[in-house]
KEKE-3310 file (N, C-alpha, C; in steps of 0.2 Angstrom, whole numbers, plus 5000, padded with zeros to 4 digits):
npx = (5693:5683:5670:5670:5655:5643:5655:5665:5667:5683:5687:5680:5668:5665:5662:5655:5653:5669:5668:5659:5664:5675:5669:5666:5662:5655:5662:5675:5681:5686:5691:5703:5709:5712:5721:5728:5734:5725:5723:5716:5709:5709:5700:5698:5707:5707:5706:5689:5683:5675:5680:5690:5694:5706:5702:5712:5721:5717:5714:5730:5732:5722:5729:5742:5752:5749:5753:5746:5746:5747:5735:5740:5732:5727:5742:5746:5737:5740:5755:5752:5744:5754:5765:5758:5757:5769:5774:5765:5771:5784:5782:5776:5786:5798:5792:5793:5807:5811:5805:5813:5825:5823:5820:5832:5840:5836:5836:5845:5851:5867:5867:5853:5852:5860:5856:5842:5846:5852:5842:5834:5843:5845:5833:5833:5842:5835:5823:5832:5833:5823:5816:5819:5816:5802:5789:5785:5773:5776:5773:5773:5787:5793:5789:5794:5808:5811:5808:5819:5833:5830:5831:5844:5853:5849:5854:5867:5872:5871:5880:5881:5887:5886)
npy = (6020:6013:5998:5987:5982:5969:5961:5954:5961:5966:5966:5957:5958:5954:5940:5930:5933:5929:5918:5909:5914:5905:5892:5885:5886:5900:5896:5889:5895:5905:5898:5893:5906:5907:5895:5894:5905:5913:5923:5938:5953:5966:5980:5989:5983:5975:5959:5950:5961:5966:5960:5960:5956:5953:5947:5941:5939:5929:5918:5916:5910:5898:5891:5889:5878:5875:5876:5869:5879:5879:5889:5901:5896:5883:5879:5878:5872:5858:5856:5855:5844:5837:5836:5829:5818:5814:5814:5806:5795:5793:5790:5777:5770:5771:5763:5751:5748:5748:5735:5726:5728:5720:5709:5705:5706:5694:5684:5669:5664:5669:5675:5681:5689:5700:5704:5707:5718:5728:5732:5739:5748:5754:5761:5770:5777:5783:5788:5798:5806:5811:5814:5828:5840:5839:5844:5842:5839:5844:5832:5822:5824:5820:5806:5801:5804:5794:5782:5783:5785:5772:5763:5766:5764:5748:5744:5748:5739:5729:5728:5738:5752:5771)
npz = (5353:5344:5344:5331:5322:5331:5334:5346:5361:5368:5383:5395:5407:5425:5434:5429:5414:5411:5417:5407:5395:5395:5396:5405:5425:5438:5448:5446:5437:5447:5455:5445:5445:5458:5462:5449:5442:5432:5423:5428:5432:5445:5448:5457:5466:5478:5486:5480:5475:5460:5444:5429:5412:5399:5381:5374:5384:5392:5382:5378:5392:5392:5382:5386:5396:5413:5430:5444:5458:5475:5486:5500:5512:5509:5506:5519:5525:5519:5523:5538:5537:5531:5541:5554:5546:5548:5561:5565:5560:5564:5578:5575:5568:5579:5588:5580:5576:5591:5592:5584:5588:5602:5596:5592:5601:5609:5600:5595:5585:5579:5565:5563:5574:5570:5558:5563:5572:5563:5555:5564:5567:5557:5556:5566:5561:5550:5557:5566:5554:5550:5562:5562:5551:5558:5568:5582:5596:5612:5623:5613:5605:5619:5621:5610:5612:5622:5619:5607:5614:5622:5612:5608:5616:5617:5605:5607:5614:5609:5598:5589:5579:5578)
capx = (5693:5676:5670:5664:5646:5644:5663:5667:5673:5690:5686:5676:5667:5663:5665:5649:5656:5675:5667:5656:5670:5681:5666:5666:5657:5660:5668:5679:5685:5686:5700:5706:5711:5717:5725:5734:5735:5721:5724:5711:5710:5703:5701:5697:5716:5705:5701:5681:5681:5673:5684:5688:5699:5706:5702:5719:5728:5714:5717:5735:5733:5721:5735:5747:5752:5749:5754:5743:5748:5739:5734:5740:5729:5728:5748:5747:5733:5744:5758:5751:5742:5759:5769:5754:5759:5778:5776:5764:5776:5790:5782:5776:5792:5802:5790:5793:5812:5811:5802:5818:5829:5820:5819:5838:5842:5833:5839:5850:5855:5869:5864:5846:5852:5865:5851:5835:5850:5853:5837:5834:5850:5842:5826:5834:5845:5830:5821:5833:5834:5817:5812:5827:5810:5798:5787:5782:5770:5780:5772:5775:5793:5797:5787:5798:5816:5811:5811:5827:5835:5831:5834:5850:5858:5851:5859:5874:5874:5871:5887:5878:5890:5884)
capy = (6015:6008:5992:5984:5979:5960:5960:5952:5965:5965:5965:5953:5963:5950:5933:5926:5934:5926:5910:5909:5913:5899:5887:5883:5888:5904:5894:5886:5901:5907:5893:5893:5912:5907:5890:5893:5911:5913:5932:5945:5962:5969:5988:5991:5980:5970:5953:5949:5966:5965:5960:5959:5949:5951:5940:5939:5936:5921:5912:5913:5907:5892:5889:5888:5874:5877:5871:5869:5883:5880:5895:5898:5892:5877:5876:5878:5865:5855:5857:5853:5836:5831:5835:5827:5811:5812:5814:5798:5788:5794:5788:5770:5767:5769:5755:5745:5749:5745:5727:5723:5727:5716:5701:5704:5703:5689:5677:5664:5663:5675:5680:5684:5694:5704:5705:5711:5722:5730:5735:5742:5754:5760:5763:5773:5782:5786:5792:5805:5813:5813:5820:5834:5841:5838:5848:5838:5841:5842:5826:5817:5824:5815:5799:5800:5804:5789:5777:5781:5783:5767:5760:5770:5759:5742:5744:5747:5732:5724:5732:5743:5760:5777)
capz = (5350:5344:5342:5325:5324:5330:5334:5352:5365:5369:5387:5399:5414:5430:5434:5426:5408:5412:5414:5400:5388:5396:5395:5415:5429:5439:5454:5441:5435:5453:5457:5443:5447:5465:5460:5443:5441:5429:5424:5429:5435:5450:5448:5464:5470:5483:5485:5480:5473:5454:5440:5421:5409:5391:5378:5372:5390:5393:5376:5380:5398:5390:5378:5390:5401:5418:5436:5450:5463:5480:5489:5506:5518:5507:5507:5528:5527:5517:5524:5541:5537:5532:5548:5557:5548:5548:5567:5567:5558:5569:5585:5575:5564:5585:5590:5576:5580:5597:5593:5580:5594:5605:5593:5589:5610:5611:5595:5598:5578:5574:5558:5564:5579:5567:5553:5566:5574:5557:5553:5570:5568:5550:5556:5571:5557:5548:5561:5567:5550:5548:5565:5562:5550:5559:5572:5586:5602:5619:5625:5608:5607:5624:5620:5606:5614:5628:5614:5605:5621:5627:5605:5606:5622:5616:5599:5607:5618:5601:5595:5583:5581:5576)
cpx = (5687:5676:5666:5658:5647:5650:5661:5670:5678:5690:5681:5674:5665:5665:5660:5651:5663:5673:5663:5660:5673:5677:5666:5661:5661:5664:5674:5681:5688:5694:5702:5712:5716:5723:5731:5736:5731:5720:5719:5712:5705:5704:5701:5704:5712:5701:5693:5679:5679:5680:5683:5693:5700:5707:5706:5721:5723:5715:5723:5738:5731:5728:5742:5748:5753:5750:5750:5747:5744:5739:5737:5738:5728:5736:5747:5744:5738:5751:5758:5751:5750:5764:5766:5756:5764:5777:5771:5770:5781:5789:5782:5783:5798:5799:5793:5802:5815:5810:5810:5824:5828:5821:5829:5843:5840:5835:5845:5855:5861:5867:5857:5846:5856:5859:5846:5839:5851:5846:5835:5838:5847:5837:5829:5839:5841:5826:5823:5834:5828:5815:5814:5820:5804:5793:5783:5779:5775:5780:5774:5783:5796:5795:5795:5807:5817:5814:5815:5832:5837:5833:5842:5855:5856:5855:5866:5876:5874:5877:5887:5883:5886:5889)
cpy = (6013:6003:5991:5981:5972:5959:5959:5960:5963:5962:5962:5956:5956:5944:5927:5928:5931:5919:5907:5908:5907:5893:5883:5888:5894:5903:5891:5891:5904:5903:5893:5900:5912:5901:5891:5898:5912:5922:5936:5949:5963:5977:5991:5988:5977:5963:5955:5956:5963:5964:5959:5956:5952:5945:5938:5933:5929:5916:5912:5911:5900:5889:5886:5883:5877:5871:5872:5873:5882:5887:5894:5896:5886:5873:5873:5871:5856:5852:5853:5845:5835:5830:5831:5819:5810:5811:5806:5793:5788:5789:5777:5767:5766:5763:5751:5743:5745:5736:5724:5723:5722:5709:5701:5701:5697:5681:5674:5664:5670:5679:5684:5688:5699:5709:5711:5718:5730:5733:5738:5748:5757:5762:5769:5778:5787:5791:5800:5809:5815:5818:5829:5842:5842:5840:5843:5842:5839:5833:5822:5816:5820:5809:5795:5798:5799:5784:5776:5781:5776:5763:5760:5763:5749:5741:5745:5742:5729:5724:5736:5751:5764:5780)
cpz = (5349:5341:5334:5327:5325:5333:5343:5358:5369:5379:5389:5407:5419:5429:5429:5417:5406:5411:5409:5394:5390:5395:5401:5419:5432:5444:5450:5440:5440:5456:5452:5442:5453:5463:5455:5438:5435:5427:5424:5434:5438:5451:5453:5469:5475:5480:5484:5477:5466:5450:5434:5420:5402:5388:5376:5378:5390:5388:5376:5386:5396:5385:5381:5394:5407:5426:5441:5457:5470:5483:5496:5510:5514:5506:5516:5528:5526:5521:5533:5544:5534:5538:5551:5555:5548:5557:5569:5566:5561:5573:5582:5572:5573:5587:5586:5577:5585:5597:5590:5585:5600:5603:5592:5598:5612:5606:5597:5591:5578:5569:5559:5567:5574:5561:5556:5569:5569:5555:5557:5570:5561:5551:5563:5568:5554:5552:5564:5562:5551:5555:5565:5557:5553:5566:5577:5596:5607:5622:5618:5606:5614:5623:5614:5608:5617:5622:5610:5608:5622:5619:5604:5610:5620:5610:5601:5613:5614:5597:5589:5586:5576:5573)
residu = (UNK:UNK:UNK:UNK:UNK:UNK:UNK:UNK:UNK:UNK:UNK:UNK:UNK:UNK:UNK:UNK:UNK:UNK:UNK:UNK:UNK:UNK:UNK:UNK:UNK:UNK:UNK:UNK:UNK:UNK:UNK:UNK:UNK:UNK:UNK:UNK:UNK:UNK:UNK:UNK:UNK:UNK:UNK:UNK:UNK:UNK:UNK:UNK:UNK:UNK:UNK:UNK:UNK:UNK:UNK:UNK:UNK:UNK:UNK:UNK:UNK:UNK:UNK:UNK:UNK:UNK:UNK:UNK:UNK:UNK:UNK:UNK:UNK:UNK:UNK:UNK:UNK:UNK:UNK:UNK:UNK:UNK:UNK:UNK:UNK:UNK:UNK:UNK:UNK:UNK:UNK:UNK:UNK:UNK:UNK:UNK:UNK:UNK:UNK:UNK:UNK:UNK:UNK:UNK:UNK:UNK:UNK:UNK:UNK:UNK:UNK:UNK:UNK:UNK:UNK:UNK:UNK:UNK:UNK:UNK:UNK:UNK:UNK:UNK:UNK:UNK:UNK:UNK:UNK:UNK:UNK:UNK:UNK:UNK:UNK:UNK:UNK:UNK:UNK:UNK:UNK:UNK:UNK:UNK:UNK:UNK:UNK:UNK:UNK:UNK:UNK:UNK:UNK:UNK:UNK:UNK:UNK:UNK:UNK:UNK:UNK:UNK)
# end
């Protein structure tokens, strides 16, 4: 099929042409492919090989809303960071729950004793649920289990049931 004189070619070849067509930089176009599914083709079918694109597909992609999809490496990094934050939260929350149970044990006012014991029990239940989906290193898991065992004993002595 021959091109009319002055007409733009249907195919774009290389990141520079694709990026120019989109009005973006090359790295932005590459990120769009990686994270948002920009429709490009690799004739050699290898990552890092030359790329081509079809103008109409790029036009359709631009006109369609798309969602950010992190790369597998980025997703693993986010999951690792999230797990680390959860693990830190579990340790801190177990210390706070122990503080509440100690306050309840030493409270002379029955209402204060009940409220602080209930707060410690709620924290215990939340920690148990969250810890099911959180990876902890052995030392962290041991420390958390020790805190939770102590917390459970104190809560039972305060009349809390599980």
